[in-house]
C-alpha positions as CSV (number, residue, x, y, z in Angstrom):
1,M,2.0,19.2,14.5
2,M,3.4,15.8,15.2
3,N,7.0,15.5,16.6
4,S,8.4,13.3,13.9
5,N,11.6,12.6,15.8
6,S,10.0,11.0,18.8
7,L,7.0,9.0,17.6
8,P,6.3,6.1,20.0
9,W,6.5,3.2,17.5
10,K,5.4,-0.2,18.7
11,A,6.4,-3.5,17.2
12,L,3.2,-5.4,16.8
13,D,2.9,-8.9,18.3
14,V,1.8,-10.6,15.1
15,P,3.3,-13.3,12.8
16,A,6.4,-12.2,11.0
17,C,6.3,-11.5,7.3
18,D,8.9,-12.1,4.5
19,L,7.4,-9.2,2.6
20,G,4.7,-7.4,4.4
21,E,2.5,-5.2,2.1
22,S,-0.8,-3.6,1.2
23,P,-2.1,-2.7,4.7
24,R,-5.7,-1.5,4.8
25,Y,-8.2,-0.5,7.5
26,A,-11.9,-1.0,6.6
27,H,-15.0,-2.3,8.4
28,G,-13.3,-2.0,11.8
29,R,-10.5,-4.4,11.0
30,W,-6.9,-4.2,9.8
31,V,-5.7,-6.3,6.9
32,W,-2.2,-6.8,5.4
33,L,-0.4,-9.3,3.2
34,D,2.7,-11.3,3.0
35,I,3.3,-11.5,-0.7
36,H,6.0,-14.2,-0.6
37,Q,4.2,-16.5,1.8
38,R,0.8,-15.9,0.0
39,K,-0.9,-15.1,3.3
40,M,-3.5,-12.5,4.4
41,F,-3.7,-11.3,8.0
42,V,-6.9,-10.0,9.4
43,C,-6.9,-8.2,12.8
44,K,-10.3,-7.3,14.2
45,N,-8.9,-5.3,17.1
46,P,-8.9,-1.6,16.0
47,D,-6.7,-0.6,18.9
48,L,-3.2,-1.8,18.0
49,I,-1.4,0.3,20.5
50,E,-3.1,-0.8,23.8
51,A,-3.7,-4.4,22.8
52,H,-1.4,-6.9,24.6
53,H,-2.1,-10.1,22.6
54,L,-2.6,-9.0,19.0
55,S,-1.5,-12.4,17.8
56,L,-4.6,-13.9,19.4
57,D,-6.8,-11.3,17.6
58,T,-5.2,-11.9,14.2
59,Q,-6.4,-14.5,11.8
60,V,-4.1,-15.8,9.0
61,F,-5.6,-17.0,5.7
62,N,-3.8,-18.7,2.8
63,L,-4.1,-17.1,-0.6
64,P,-4.4,-18.8,-4.0
65,D,-2.0,-16.5,-5.8
66,E,1.0,-14.2,-5.3
67,I,-1.5,-11.4,-4.3
68,A,0.2,-8.1,-3.7
69,C,-2.7,-5.7,-3.3
70,I,-5.9,-6.2,-1.3
71,L,-8.9,-3.8,-1.4
72,P,-12.1,-3.7,0.6
73,T,-15.5,-4.3,-0.9
74,A,-18.9,-3.3,0.5
75,N,-19.1,-6.8,2.1
76,P,-16.9,-6.8,5.3
77,E,-16.0,-10.5,4.7
78,A,-15.0,-10.1,1.1
79,W,-11.9,-8.4,-0.4
80,I,-10.6,-7.9,-3.9
81,G,-7.1,-9.3,-4.3
82,L,-4.8,-8.5,-7.3
83,G,-1.8,-10.7,-8.0
84,R,0.1,-12.5,-10.7
85,G,-2.9,-14.4,-11.9
86,G,-5.1,-11.4,-12.1
87,V,-8.1,-10.4,-10.0
88,W,-9.6,-12.5,-7.2
89,R,-12.5,-12.2,-4.7
90,T,-11.2,-13.4,-1.4
91,S,-13.8,-14.2,1.2
92,Q,-13.1,-15.2,4.8
93,T,-16.2,-17.4,4.7
94,Q,-16.6,-18.5,1.1
95,G,-13.0,-18.9,-0.1
96,H,-11.5,-17.6,-3.3
97,T,-13.0,-16.8,-6.7
98,H,-10.9,-16.0,-9.7
99,L,-12.6,-13.0,-11.5
100,Q,-10.3,-12.0,-14.3
101,N,-7.0,-12.8,-16.0
102,P,-4.5,-10.0,-16.6
103,T,-3.5,-8.6,-20.0
104,Y,0.2,-8.8,-19.3
105,D,2.5,-11.8,-19.6
106,A,2.2,-13.4,-16.1
107,T,5.4,-15.3,-16.5
108,Q,7.2,-11.9,-16.4
109,H,4.9,-9.5,-14.6
110,R,2.4,-9.3,-11.8
111,Y,0.0,-6.7,-10.3
112,N,1.7,-4.8,-7.5
113,D,0.1,-1.8,-5.9
114,G,-3.3,-0.1,-6.2
115,R,-6.3,1.5,-4.7
116,A,-9.9,2.3,-5.5
117,D,-10.9,5.8,-6.3
118,A,-14.0,7.5,-4.7
119,K,-16.2,6.0,-7.4
120,G,-15.0,2.5,-6.8
121,R,-12.8,2.2,-9.9
122,I,-9.8,0.0,-9.3
123,W,-6.4,1.5,-10.2
124,I,-3.6,-1.0,-10.2
125,S,0.0,-0.9,-11.3
126,S,2.2,-3.9,-12.3
127,L,5.9,-4.7,-12.0
128,V,8.5,-6.5,-14.1
129,D,10.0,-9.5,-12.4
130,A,13.4,-8.9,-14.0
131,R,13.2,-5.2,-13.3
132,A,14.0,-4.5,-17.0
133,P,12.9,-3.5,-19.5
134,A,10.3,-0.9,-18.5
135,T,7.2,-2.9,-19.6
136,A,5.1,-2.6,-16.5
137,E,1.9,-0.5,-16.7
138,L,-0.8,1.3,-14.7
139,F,-4.4,0.0,-15.4
140,C,-7.9,1.1,-14.5
141,L,-10.4,-1.8,-13.9
142,T,-14.0,-0.7,-14.2
143,E,-17.1,-2.7,-14.9
144,G,-14.9,-5.7,-15.4
145,K,-12.9,-4.1,-18.2
146,I,-9.1,-3.5,-18.1
147,Q,-7.9,-0.1,-19.5
148,Q,-4.2,0.6,-19.8
149,Q,-3.5,4.1,-18.6
150,V,0.3,4.5,-18.2
151,D,3.2,2.6,-19.7
152,G,6.9,2.6,-19.2
153,L,6.9,1.5,-15.6
154,I,9.2,-1.0,-13.9
155,V,7.7,-1.3,-10.4
156,G,4.5,0.7,-10.1
157,N,3.8,1.7,-6.5
158,G,2.7,4.4,-4.1
159,L,-0.8,5.0,-5.6
160,A,-3.0,7.4,-3.6
161,F,-5.7,10.0,-4.3
162,T,-5.9,13.4,-2.7
163,P,-9.0,14.0,-0.6
164,D,-10.7,16.2,-3.2
165,G,-10.1,13.5,-5.9
166,A,-8.4,16.1,-8.1
167,N,-4.9,14.4,-8.0
168,M,-3.5,10.9,-8.1
169,F,0.0,10.2,-6.9
170,L,2.0,7.3,-8.4
171,A,5.5,6.1,-7.7
172,D,7.9,3.8,-9.4
173,T,10.3,2.0,-7.1
174,R,12.9,1.3,-9.7
175,H,12.7,4.6,-11.5
176,K,13.0,6.1,-8.0
177,C,10.4,8.7,-8.8
178,I,7.1,10.0,-7.5
179,W,4.6,11.7,-9.8
180,R,1.4,13.6,-9.3
181,Y,-1.3,13.3,-12.0
182,E,-4.2,15.7,-12.4
183,Y,-7.3,13.6,-12.2
184,D,-10.9,13.9,-13.3
185,L,-12.8,11.8,-10.8
186,S,-16.1,12.1,-12.5
187,A,-14.7,10.7,-15.8
188,G,-11.9,8.6,-14.3
189,K,-9.3,10.2,-16.6
190,L,-5.7,11.2,-15.9
191,G,-4.4,14.6,-16.9
192,K,-1.1,16.3,-16.9
193,R,1.8,14.6,-15.0
194,H,4.1,16.5,-12.6
195,L,7.4,15.1,-11.2
196,V,7.1,15.3,-7.4
197,H,10.5,13.8,-6.3
198,R,13.4,11.7,-7.7
199,Y,15.4,9.8,-5.1
200,T,19.2,9.9,-5.8
201,K,20.8,8.9,-2.5
202,G,22.1,5.3,-2.5
203,N,19.5,2.7,-3.0
204,E,16.7,4.6,-1.2
205,R,13.5,4.4,-3.3
206,P,9.7,5.0,-2.9
207,D,7.4,2.1,-2.1
208,G,3.8,2.1,-1.0
209,A,1.9,5.1,0.2
210,C,-1.3,6.5,1.8
211,M,-3.1,9.8,2.2
212,S,-4.3,11.8,5.2
213,T,-7.3,14.1,5.2
214,D,-5.1,17.3,5.2
215,G,-3.9,16.2,1.8
216,S,-0.5,14.8,2.9
217,Y,1.0,12.0,0.8
218,W,2.9,9.6,3.1
219,V,5.3,7.3,1.2
220,A,7.5,4.5,2.6
221,V,11.2,4.9,1.6
222,L,12.5,1.4,1.1
223,E,16.0,0.9,2.7
224,G,15.6,4.5,3.9
225,Y,14.4,3.9,7.5
226,R,11.7,6.5,7.1
227,L,8.5,7.8,5.6
228,D,8.5,11.0,3.5
229,R,5.5,13.3,3.6
230,F,4.5,15.6,0.8
231,G,1.7,18.1,0.5
232,S,-1.1,17.6,-2.0
233,D,0.7,20.0,-4.4
234,G,3.7,17.7,-4.3
235,Q,5.9,19.9,-2.1
236,F,8.1,18.1,0.4
237,V,7.0,18.6,4.0
238,E,9.1,16.3,6.3
239,S,10.7,12.9,6.9
240,I,9.5,10.7,9.7
241,P,12.2,8.3,11.0
242,L,11.3,4.7,11.4
243,P,13.0,1.8,13.4
244,I,12.7,-0.5,10.4
245,A,15.0,-0.6,7.4
246,K,12.6,-1.6,4.7
247,P,9.2,0.0,5.1
248,T,6.9,-1.0,2.3
249,M,3.6,0.8,2.9
250,P,1.9,3.0,5.6
251,C,-1.8,2.9,6.4
252,F,-4.0,5.0,8.8
253,G,-6.8,3.3,10.7
254,G,-8.2,2.5,14.2
255,E,-10.4,4.9,16.2
256,G,-10.5,8.3,14.4
257,L,-8.2,6.9,11.7
258,S,-5.3,8.3,13.6
259,T,-3.2,5.2,14.2
260,L,-0.4,4.8,11.6
261,L,0.6,1.2,10.7
262,V,3.6,0.4,8.6
263,T,4.5,-2.9,7.0
264,S,8.0,-4.0,6.2
265,G,10.3,-6.2,4.1
266,K,12.6,-8.6,5.9
267,P,15.7,-6.9,7.3
268,D,19.2,-8.2,6.4
269,G,22.8,-7.7,7.4
270,Q,23.2,-4.6,5.3
271,H,19.9,-3.1,6.4
272,P,19.1,-4.3,9.9
273,N,16.2,-2.9,11.9
274,L,17.0,-0.8,15.0
275,E,17.3,-2.2,18.5
276,G,14.1,-3.4,19.9
277,F,12.6,-3.9,16.4
278,E,15.1,-6.5,15.1
279,Q,12.5,-8.9,13.7
280,A,9.5,-6.5,13.4
281,S,7.6,-6.6,10.2
282,V,4.6,-4.6,11.3
283,I,4.8,-1.5,13.5
284,A,2.3,1.2,14.5
285,C,2.0,4.4,16.5
286,K,-0.6,7.1,17.4
287,T,-0.4,10.4,15.4
288,N,-2.1,13.8,15.4
289,F,-3.3,13.1,11.8
290,T,-6.5,11.6,10.4
291,G,-6.2,9.2,7.5
292,M,-8.5,9.0,4.6
293,A,-11.0,6.2,4.8
294,E,-10.2,3.5,2.4
295,A,-12.4,3.7,-0.7
296,I,-14.6,0.7,-1.5
297,A,-13.7,-1.3,-4.6
298,V,-16.5,-2.1,-7.0
299,W,-16.4,-5.1,-9.3
300,G,-18.7,-5.6,-12.3
């Protein structure tokens, strides 16, 4: 069992982000986004902890859209990006290709958080720019078709599947809720919804999330200086303190998928990062857990 009160967090020597998001580890490389600056960061050094000059190992690519979610494909050089303008194929060697427009009004909404399931279906939530009314949705993108699955969201977030594929977790940052859906992986169908947790303290709220192989659901608590860990049945397990005020999403990767990386929003006077991490926007540490390998997104 990890000692959650004494994790050796490290501020990574990489370019700072205004809004770091959507970290992934696939094909031996780390990837994350800065949504506001429309940039993608690719670090080909799996060992974030022992590396001394990560900034030299990290490439920065400009993006064509306000992309908020990045997903790996079978091609190590190509990624599926989902943003305000819909779906993109982003290649480090061949540039950007727009694949599909969204069905929402892009003047008021954008894609926000998602993940591929074990069959390669892309599940992606949206958000409402004005944070009201609750007109954001959860979609499933398969064979190039958009299927609306859940409505009534404001800021869809925290999407992750349990290792057995039998449950899907989904959060809403503005509703301050986490839900667990029963899931039929073979059919790609959602079942009964269960409330996992509702945040009621101050402005703490759930953001992005990931899953470890023991079935733990790890969710970033925005403005909460922590990650919360829940079991696959939705029961609360523990809180993991962080030195950053606005964690946005955790991700396991590196050798043995045991390194935990966390992206962050920009700190402010009301919510400053802790000493030694004042300007950090990406942090990492070694853990005793093994993350789930990122599922490969399939398009068309």
